[in-house]
C-alpha positions as CSV (number, residue, x, y, z in Angstrom):
1,X,201.7,23.2,76.2
2,X,200.3,24.8,79.3
3,X,196.9,25.6,77.6
4,X,196.8,22.3,75.9
5,X,196.8,20.6,79.2
6,X,194.2,22.8,80.6
7,X,192.0,22.4,77.6
8,X,192.6,18.5,77.8
9,X,191.4,18.5,81.2
10,X,188.4,20.5,80.6
11,X,187.5,18.5,77.6
12,X,187.7,15.3,79.7
13,X,185.5,16.8,82.4
14,X,182.9,18.1,79.9
15,X,182.5,14.5,78.4
16,X,183.0,12.5,81.7
17,X,180.2,14.6,83.4
18,X,177.7,14.8,80.6
19,X,177.9,11.1,79.2
20,X,174.4,10.3,78.6
21,X,172.7,7.1,80.0
22,X,172.1,5.6,76.8
23,X,175.7,5.7,75.7
24,X,176.6,3.7,78.6
25,X,173.6,1.2,78.5
26,X,174.5,0.6,74.8
27,X,177.5,-1.3,75.9
28,X,175.6,-3.5,78.3
29,X,176.9,-1.5,81.6
30,X,174.9,0.1,84.3
31,X,175.4,4.0,84.7
32,X,176.2,3.9,88.4
33,X,179.2,1.9,87.8
34,X,180.5,5.0,86.0
35,X,180.2,7.7,88.5
36,X,183.9,7.9,89.5
37,X,186.5,9.9,87.4
38,X,190.1,10.3,88.7
39,X,192.6,12.7,87.2
40,X,196.3,12.4,88.1
41,X,198.6,15.6,88.3
42,X,195.5,18.0,88.2
43,X,195.9,21.5,87.6
44,X,193.4,24.2,86.8
45,X,193.1,27.8,86.6
46,X,189.8,29.7,87.2
47,X,189.3,33.2,85.7
48,X,186.3,35.5,85.5
49,X,185.9,38.5,83.4
50,X,189.4,37.9,82.0
51,X,190.9,37.9,85.5
52,X,192.7,35.1,86.9
53,X,190.9,34.4,90.3
54,X,192.6,31.1,91.5
55,X,194.8,28.2,90.5
56,X,194.3,24.7,92.0
57,X,196.7,21.8,91.9
58,X,196.6,18.4,93.4
59,X,198.3,14.9,92.6
60,X,194.9,13.4,92.2
61,X,191.4,14.7,91.9
62,X,188.6,12.2,92.0
63,X,185.0,13.2,90.9
64,X,182.3,10.8,92.8
65,X,178.9,10.8,93.6
66,X,175.4,10.3,92.0
67,X,174.1,13.0,89.3
68,X,172.4,15.2,91.8
69,X,175.1,14.9,94.5
70,X,178.5,15.3,93.0
71,X,181.6,16.0,94.9
72,X,185.4,16.4,94.3
73,X,188.0,14.7,96.5
74,X,191.8,15.2,96.9
75,X,193.1,12.4,98.9
76,X,196.8,13.1,98.2
77,X,196.8,16.9,99.0
78,X,195.9,20.1,97.4
79,X,197.4,23.6,96.9
80,X,195.0,26.6,96.0
81,X,196.3,29.9,95.1
82,X,194.0,33.0,95.0
83,X,195.1,35.9,93.0
84,X,194.6,39.8,93.1
85,X,193.8,41.5,89.8
86,X,197.5,42.3,89.4
87,X,198.3,38.5,89.6
88,X,200.1,38.8,92.9
89,X,198.9,36.1,95.4
90,X,196.5,37.2,97.8
91,X,195.9,33.8,99.7
92,X,197.3,30.4,99.6
93,X,195.7,27.2,100.9
94,X,197.4,23.8,101.5
95,X,196.2,20.7,103.2
96,X,196.6,16.8,103.0
97,X,192.9,16.2,102.1
98,X,190.1,18.3,100.6
99,X,186.5,17.7,99.5
100,X,184.3,19.9,97.3
101,X,180.4,19.4,97.3
102,X,179.5,20.9,93.9
103,X,175.8,21.6,94.4
104,X,176.2,23.0,97.9
105,X,179.3,25.1,97.0
106,X,180.9,24.1,100.3
107,X,184.6,22.7,100.6
108,X,186.3,21.1,103.5
109,X,189.9,20.8,103.8
110,X,191.4,18.8,106.6
111,X,195.0,17.6,107.6
112,X,197.6,20.0,108.1
113,X,195.6,22.9,106.6
114,X,197.6,26.1,106.1
115,X,196.5,29.5,104.9
116,X,199.0,32.4,104.2
117,X,197.5,35.6,103.4
118,X,199.3,38.7,101.6
119,X,200.3,40.2,104.8
120,X,202.2,37.3,105.8
121,X,199.7,35.8,108.4
122,X,199.8,32.2,108.8
123,X,196.7,30.2,109.8
124,X,197.2,26.4,110.9
125,X,194.3,24.1,111.8
126,X,193.4,20.6,111.1
127,X,189.9,21.2,109.5
128,X,188.5,24.2,107.6
129,X,185.3,24.7,105.8
130,X,184.8,27.2,102.9
131,X,181.3,28.4,102.0
132,X,181.3,30.2,98.7
133,X,177.6,31.2,98.9
134,X,178.4,33.0,102.4
135,X,182.0,34.1,101.3
136,X,183.6,32.9,104.2
137,X,185.9,30.2,105.9
138,X,185.4,28.7,109.2
139,X,186.0,25.8,111.7
140,X,185.4,24.7,115.2
141,X,189.0,23.0,115.6
142,X,192.1,24.6,117.1
143,X,193.4,27.6,115.0
144,X,196.9,29.2,115.5
145,X,197.6,32.4,113.6
146,X,201.2,33.6,113.5
147,X,201.7,37.2,112.1
148,X,205.1,38.6,110.7
149,X,205.3,40.9,114.0
150,X,205.8,37.8,116.0
151,X,202.4,37.8,117.6
152,X,200.3,34.4,117.9
153,X,196.9,34.0,118.5
154,X,195.3,30.6,119.6
155,X,191.8,30.0,118.8
156,X,190.4,27.1,120.9
157,X,187.3,26.7,118.8
158,X,185.1,28.9,116.7
159,X,186.9,30.8,114.0
160,X,185.3,32.6,110.9
161,X,186.9,34.8,108.3
162,X,186.3,36.2,104.9
163,X,187.7,34.2,102.0
164,X,190.9,36.2,101.6
165,X,191.8,35.6,105.4
166,X,192.1,39.3,106.1
167,X,189.2,40.0,108.3
168,X,188.7,37.3,110.9
169,X,187.1,36.6,114.5
170,X,187.5,34.2,117.2
171,X,184.9,33.0,119.9
172,X,187.5,31.4,122.5
173,X,191.0,32.8,122.2
174,X,194.6,32.8,123.8
175,X,197.3,34.5,122.6
176,X,200.6,36.4,122.8
177,X,201.2,39.8,121.5
178,X,204.4,41.9,121.6
179,X,204.0,45.2,123.6
180,X,205.7,48.1,122.1
181,X,207.2,50.3,124.7
182,X,204.7,53.1,125.2
183,X,207.2,55.7,126.1
184,X,208.9,55.3,123.0
185,X,205.6,55.6,120.8
186,X,204.4,58.9,122.7
187,X,207.8,60.8,122.0
């Protein structure tokens, strides 16, 4: 059943995105009026070289735009799970809204954006960009990162990371980091 659902979604996208102008015009409609596609309860899994890479779920996915500038929008929230080769979750991302610009390979998540990595670090921000070509995520908005050791880093603007949120840097930072008793560690 799961594969049937995925096949149905992919089948719909293939034909929705590749409809010929002549097919639409033969019914007396203008092509521009058919540039929006909406899918309810969207779920897809992306794999490469027989390895599952990510899974995306959203209550609604809308494909918009003209032929040369297509983008996908999730107005009711999105969850993206990135997988390791052993199928454990490496990173997860949730947000209330997301847009992905197909030709530019750039995505934007906004509204309660939360990223959790495999180490248990949790990033919270209001807006985050993903650049597939440069393999990075970034924002100029306030970012808070909480680690499992109790440390908290607050970036007031200027954050950049790799896609798995395991190596990151800030340009304007505040924070609280627990200090381990130096005498106990020297013994």
